[in-house]
Phi, psi and omega in degrees: 000135179296151176219174180208149176262134181237132179265138176227153168288167179300319180293318178298314181297322177299317179293320180293319177298318179297318179296319178296315180297322180297331178266000179070032183239156171289161178301317180298313180294320180298312180294323176299309183297324179298315178296316179294319180298319179295319178299315180292325178297316179296321177297319179297313180300317179298316179294319180295320179294319178296319178298315180296319179298321179295328184261356186304313182298316179297317179296315181298324177291321181285329184228069185299332180287347180269351179288128178304140184309320182292341182259358179283153175304128182095357177072205184297334179296337181285348181288000000 
């Protein structure tokens, strides 16, 4: 299994160790989980943005007063 060495300052390492201990995890498990959690967070954000983009037109039609003025037909003058 691939692995990697990560450098920290003494203060950074102290903080990371404290965070791992607070979650009841080893330093290795904590850092692993942190990377995986960030990857999943980015996937979620990408999916949520795509979902919002698919529904934007429908939402704008249902709630025209919520459309930012610059994005309304006619631009800011339409506000």
